[in-house]
C-alpha positions as CSV (number, residue, x, y, z in Angstrom):
1,X,1.3,7.3,10.3
2,X,4.8,8.6,10.2
3,X,6.8,8.9,7.1
4,X,8.9,6.0,8.1
5,X,5.9,3.6,8.5
6,X,4.7,1.6,5.5
7,X,1.3,1.0,4.1
8,X,0.0,-2.4,5.2
9,X,-3.4,-4.0,5.7
10,X,-6.5,-4.8,4.0
11,X,-9.8,-3.0,4.5
12,X,-13.3,-3.4,3.1
13,X,-14.9,-0.3,1.8
14,X,-18.1,0.7,-0.2
15,X,-18.3,3.1,-3.2
16,X,-21.1,5.5,-2.3
17,X,-23.6,6.9,-4.7
18,X,-21.3,9.7,-5.6
19,X,-18.4,7.2,-6.4
20,X,-16.4,8.1,-3.4
21,X,-14.8,5.9,-0.7
22,X,-13.9,6.6,2.9
23,X,-10.3,5.7,3.6
24,X,-9.4,3.9,6.8
25,X,-8.6,6.2,9.6
26,X,-4.9,5.6,9.7
27,X,-4.6,6.3,6.0
28,X,-6.7,9.4,6.2
29,X,-4.2,11.2,8.2
30,X,-1.5,10.6,5.6
31,X,-3.8,11.7,2.7
32,X,-5.8,14.5,4.4
33,X,-4.3,17.2,2.1
34,X,-4.2,15.2,-1.2
35,X,-3.0,12.2,-3.0
36,X,-2.5,10.8,-6.5
37,X,-4.6,8.2,-8.1
38,X,-3.3,6.3,-11.1
39,X,-4.0,3.1,-13.0
40,X,-1.7,0.3,-11.8
41,X,-0.7,-3.2,-12.7
42,X,-3.0,-6.2,-12.5
43,X,-6.2,-4.0,-12.8
44,X,-6.1,-2.0,-9.6
45,X,-5.7,1.7,-8.8
46,X,-2.7,3.1,-6.9
47,X,-3.0,5.9,-4.5
48,X,0.3,7.7,-3.7
49,X,1.5,10.5,-1.4
50,X,3.1,13.4,-3.0
51,X,6.6,12.2,-2.5
52,X,5.9,8.7,-3.6
53,X,4.1,9.9,-6.7
54,X,7.1,12.0,-7.7
55,X,9.3,8.9,-7.5
56,X,6.7,6.8,-9.5
57,X,6.4,9.7,-12.0
58,X,10.2,9.8,-12.4
59,X,10.2,6.0,-12.9
60,X,7.5,6.2,-15.5
61,X,9.4,9.0,-17.3
62,X,12.6,7.0,-17.6
63,X,10.7,4.4,-19.6
64,X,10.4,7.0,-22.4
65,X,14.0,6.1,-23.5
66,X,12.8,2.7,-24.5
67,X,11.2,4.0,-27.7
68,X,8.0,5.2,-29.3
69,X,5.7,2.5,-27.8
70,X,7.0,3.1,-24.3
71,X,6.5,6.9,-24.8
72,X,2.9,6.3,-25.8
73,X,2.4,4.1,-22.7
74,X,3.8,6.8,-20.5
75,X,1.7,9.5,-22.0
76,X,-1.4,7.3,-21.6
77,X,-0.5,6.6,-17.9
78,X,0.0,10.3,-17.1
79,X,-3.3,11.2,-18.8
80,X,-5.2,9.1,-16.4
81,X,-3.4,10.3,-13.2
82,X,-5.6,12.4,-10.9
83,X,-4.8,14.5,-7.9
84,X,-7.6,13.8,-5.4
85,X,-8.5,15.6,-2.1
86,X,-10.4,14.2,0.7
87,X,-13.4,16.0,1.9
88,X,-14.0,16.6,5.7
89,X,-15.5,13.2,6.2
90,X,-12.5,11.5,4.6
91,X,-14.2,10.6,1.5
92,X,-12.1,10.4,-1.7
93,X,-13.7,10.6,-5.2
94,X,-12.7,7.9,-7.7
95,X,-12.9,9.2,-11.3
96,X,-14.9,7.2,-13.8
97,X,-11.9,6.2,-16.1
98,X,-10.1,4.8,-13.1
99,X,-13.2,3.0,-11.8
100,X,-13.5,1.4,-15.3
101,X,-9.8,0.4,-15.3
102,X,-10.1,-1.4,-12.0
103,X,-13.8,-2.6,-12.6
104,X,-14.8,-0.9,-9.3
105,X,-18.4,-1.4,-8.4
106,X,-19.9,-1.4,-4.9
107,X,-17.3,-3.4,-3.0
108,X,-13.8,-1.9,-2.9
109,X,-10.8,-3.4,-1.2
110,X,-8.2,-0.9,0.2
111,X,-4.8,-2.6,0.4
112,X,-1.7,-1.3,1.9
113,X,1.4,-2.1,-0.4
114,X,4.6,-0.7,1.1
115,X,4.9,2.8,-0.4
116,X,1.4,2.9,-2.0
117,X,-2.2,2.0,-1.4
118,X,-4.1,0.0,-3.9
119,X,-7.9,0.1,-4.6
120,X,-9.2,-3.3,-5.9
121,X,-12.6,-4.5,-7.0
122,X,-13.5,-7.3,-4.5
123,X,-14.2,-9.6,-7.4
124,X,-11.0,-8.9,-9.1
125,X,-9.0,-9.3,-5.8
126,X,-10.6,-12.7,-5.3
127,X,-9.8,-13.8,-8.9
128,X,-6.2,-12.7,-8.3
129,X,-5.6,-14.9,-5.4
130,X,-7.9,-17.8,-6.1
131,X,-10.7,-16.6,-3.6
132,X,-8.6,-17.2,-0.4
133,X,-8.6,-13.6,0.7
134,X,-10.3,-12.9,4.0
135,X,-10.8,-9.1,4.5
136,X,-9.3,-7.4,7.7
137,X,-10.5,-4.1,9.0
138,X,-9.2,-1.9,11.7
139,X,-10.7,-2.9,15.1
140,X,-13.5,-0.7,16.2
141,X,-13.4,1.4,13.1
142,X,-16.6,2.1,11.2
143,X,-16.8,3.4,7.7
């Protein structure tokens, strides 16, 4: 994936016994050095590249000017951000606080959303769109 390509697609994954997921092959190349996981809107977890996380962090920091409540929300958000590294098999650990935020259990949906990747609980994803989501996976790719 080149820097000009966008994150797109929907992929079924499974959280392993050590609370890791294997990213789809085309995403692994982008995040092979590291990425940033953070709580995101609607009860999912966002995964950003270094450059996109810097832009999101700047956007969050700008909110501090809105007052004390916004500053508290910004502090809380940053306190849950985690820099993650993939292992040699492309597995990425998901910290407990973020798993709780997203209600992740066994079934995880990895969704490309323009400049970020979102990790969703299968159940929460289906509630979000009324149960009409059919999962797509890369042709010929295993876990």
